[in-house]
N, C-alpha and C positions, 0 to 999 in steps of 0.2 A: 413788352414781351420780347424775348429773344427769338429770332428767326434763324433757323438753320438753312443756309443757302448752299445747295449742293450743285456744284458745277460738274457735269458729267462729260467725260471725254469719250463721246460716242463714235466719232469718226475723224480721221486725220484730214489735214488740209492738202489739196493737190498742189498748192504753191508753197514756197518758203519765202515770204515777204521779208525784206531786210529790216523793216521798221516795226514789224508786228509786235504789239504789246503783249499778245498772248503766246508768242514764241511758237506759232503754229508750224508743224512739220507733218509729213505724210505718216500715217500709221493705220493699221487695220481697223475695221469697224467693230465696235462692241456688239455682240449678238443681241438681237431684239429681246429674247427671253431674259437675258441678264439685265437689260435696261428696265424692263417691266418689274422684275423681281426687286431690284435695288430701289427703284422709286417707291414701290409699294411698302417695302420694309422700312425705309427711312421715314416716309410720311407717317406710317403707323407708329413708329417710335416717337416722333415729335408730338403726335396727337396724344399718346399715352402719358407724355411727360409735360404737357402744357406748353409746348413750344410751337412757334410758327414754322412752316416749311415752304420752301420754294426751290426750284431747280431750273437749270438751263443747260442745253446741250452745246458742247464745243467739239472740235474747232470749226468744222464745216459740215453742219448737219445735212446740207443738201447733197453731200456726197455719200451719205449712208445708203446702203441698198434698200432699207425700209424707210427712207425719208418721208414718204407720203403718210406713213402711219405715226411718225414721231410728232407731227404737229399737234394732233389731238391728244396724244399721250402726255406730252409735257404740259399742255394747257390744263389737262385734268388735275395735275398736281400743282397748279399755280393758285395762289390765294386771290388773285384779282379777277374781276369779271371779264376783262378784255384779254385778247391773246398776248402772250409774251413775245410773239414774233412780229412786232410792229414798231419800227420797220424790221424786216428780215435782212440782216447783213450777210452778204455772200461774195466770194470772189467772182462768181458767175461761171466759173469753169465747169462745175457739175451740170449746170443748166444747158451748157453748150455741148457736153459730151455724152450725157446719158439719154437713152432712147425714150425713157418714160418721163421726160421733163414736163410734159403737159400734166401728167398725173401729180407730180410733185407740186406744181404751181396751183393746180386745182385744189389740192388738199390744203395748201397754205391759205388760199382764198376762202375755202369753206369754213376754216376755223378763225377767220377774222383778219388775216393779213391783207393790207391794202398796198403798202409800199415795200419794195425791195431796194436795198442799198448796195451799190457797187463801189469799187475803188479803182482809180486810174493813177498810174505812176509815170506817164509819159506816152509817147506815140511809138508803136511798133516795138522794135528791139529794146528801146529804153525801158519800156514797161516789162518786157519779158525778162530782162536781166534783173530788174529790181525784185521780181517775184520768183526768179529762178525756174522759169518754165517757158520753153520755146512754144510760141504760138499763143501765149496767154492773152495778149492784147486782142487778137482776133476773136478768141473765145469769149472774152468779157464783152466785146461789142455784140457778138451774136446773142449772148445772154440778155442784153438790154432789149434787143429786138423780140426775143421770145417772151420776155416778161410782158411787154406791151401787147404782143399777140394774144397772150392769155388773159388780157383785160385788167392787168394789174399796173400799178404806177411804179416808175423807176426814178431814183435819184442817185447821186454819187458824190464821193469825195475825190478830189484831185490833189495829189501830193506833189508839190513842186520840188525838184532837186536840180542840182547843177547839170546832171545828166539829161534831164528832160527839157531844159530850157532851149537848147539849140533847135528842137523840133516843136516849139510851142505853137507855131502857126498851124502845123499839121494836126496837133492834138485838139486845138480849138475847133478846127474845121470838122474833125471827126465827131466831137461832142455835139456840134450843131446838127450834124447829119443824123445822129442817132435819135430815136424817139424818146428822149429823156424828158419827162413832163413834171418832175418834182424838182426840189432844190439841187443845185450844184455848188458844193462848197470847195473853194480853193484855199489851200494852206500849206503848211510845212509840218513834218512829223515831229512829235515830241521826242526828247531824249529820255532813254531809260538806262539804268545801270546794268546793261547786259552786253555780252560780247557782240551780239548782232547789232545792237544800236550803236555801239562804238564804231563798228565797221561802217555803219550807215552815215556816220558823221563825215566821211570822206566826200559825200555828195550833198551835205547839208548846205543850203544856200546862205550867203552873207548879204549884208546890206547892198554892196555894189552889184551883186548878182541880180537882186530883185528890183532895185529902183527903176531900171529902164522899162520894166514891164508892169510896175505896180498899178498905174492908172488903168491900164487895159484889163488886168485881172480883177481889179477892184470893181469894174463894171460888170464882170461876168459872175462873180461869186454871189452867194446868197446874201441878202441885205444885212443879216446879222454879222457877216464877216467883212463888210466894207470898211468899217472904222479901222480895223487892224491893218488893212492894206494902205489906208490913207496916212498912216503914221508909223511906218516901218522902223524908223530909228528908235522909237520908244520900246521896241521889242528886241533890240540887240542885247547881247550879254553886257556890253558896256553900260547901257541905260539901266539894266536891272542892278548892276553893281552900284551905280550912283544912287539909285533909290534905296537900296538896302542899307548902304553906309549912312545915308541921310536919315534913316529911320522912317522912311516913307513906304515900307513894305506893307501890302494890304493885310488886314487881320485874317487869321485863319478862318476858313469857311466851316460852317457846321457840317459835320460828316453825316450824310443821309443814311449811311450804312452802319452807324454806330451800334445799332442793336442787332446786327447781322453777324452770324458766325459763318465765315466763308470757308467751305471745304471743297476739295477736289477729289472726284472719284475717277481713278485711272481706268483704262480699258480692262485691266485684270481685276478690278474691284478693290484695289488698294485705295485707302482714303488718307489724304494728307490735309494739313492746314495749308492755306495759301490761295493762289490764283492759278488759272489754267496756264501751264508753261512755267510756273514758279511755285515749286513745291516746298512746303515747310515740313514740320514734324509729321512722321507717318504714325497713324493711329491704329493701323491694322488692316485686315482684309475682310470685307463684308461677308464673303462666302465662308472662309475658313475660320475666322474668329467670331463671326456672328454680328448682326447689326447692333444689337443691344450693347455689346462690349465695345465695339469700335466707336459708335457715336457717344457712348458714355464717357470714353476717354477724351473725346473731342470737347464735350461739354465741360468736363472737369478742367481741361487745359485753358479754356476760355478763348476770347478773341484777341488777336494781335493786329494792330493797325497795319494797313498795307505797307506803310513806310518801313516798318520793322521787318517785313518780309523781304524787302529789297536790301536793307542795310544792316539788319540785325538789331539795331538800336534806333531810337528816334533821332532825327537829324538835329544839329544845333540850330539856334536862331539864324535867320537869313543874314543878319548883320555880321555875325561871326563867320559864316560860310563865305560871304562875299569878300570880306576883308582878307581872309586867309587863302581862299581858293578861287576867287573870281578873277577874270581878266578884265581890267578896267578899260582896255582898248579892244575888247572882243567884238567883232562885227557879225558873228553868227546870229541869225534871227531865230527867235523861239516863239512858239504859239502861246505860251503863258508862263506864269510864275513857277508852276510845278516842274516844267521841263528844265528850266535853268537851275532850280534848287537841286534837282536830281543830278545835273551835270556837276555842280559844285560838290555834292555829297559823294559822287563817284570819284572825283579827283581826291577828295579827302580819304576815302576808303583805300584807294590804290596807293596812296602815299604811306599808309599805315599797314 
């Protein structure tokens, strides 16, 4: 059964992170009555047409004025028995700046959230520059303390860049001081074919940057990430080129969202194909055109793979991409195959 997955842009992000896959930016909050109306109408349409329905709020739900009410609202429109906010990803900034942070965290806990997930991009100003917000590092640290004070668990991702490495000792000391009681994942950001991600490549670490700290970080990261740090050379662009040309590229994974029709509802109730921050065809406006007409157009258009949203067409095989657009001497380290494939695909697209 096809499931309509409606990503609703209910509140903008107080930060503008340079590597954000969702291209988060500040924008005003979608009024609560609009959120309720859109969810009810879209869910009713799917029920009437034999479709599944699911929805998720973007970009930073914790910054919405009615955040405490949104946890229950979105869970009511989720098909699963468990909360959709486990873990709840947040910059932490709203939890540090809003006076009702206790109410927000209590509402999250009451609807089943156990863990909140933060992200660090360096110590002090290195983090602030990466997310384009002065004081963001201190705010994220305060959020970690408030999450634990509220009785919830906190974990985090730590993204390593050439800008953060000079203050690595300070960052490690800070993370040890904070009451982080869940996993801490250390890694590097994936490449995406966006202007923001291309700009972020300026601080993307290479093998020589990471080798001196690999053993140390490998001991700090979550167990699932230790093998990656133990063999960094295997994750350089050069190594990916070698494997692709030799025909040793891993088989494509089964897409768990193959039966999902991903749609984005903008703050003005426009509906597009695509992902948050990456908008494809516009199908109309839920309010002015009507839910039936808008979602009917979306169903008729069908699903497009995520790759097509980025590039317009599916990418060629890895062997062809590597041979034509790969750097056989490239030392930039990537978190996985998709990151380097997207880098090659972006080079191809920019040439044409």
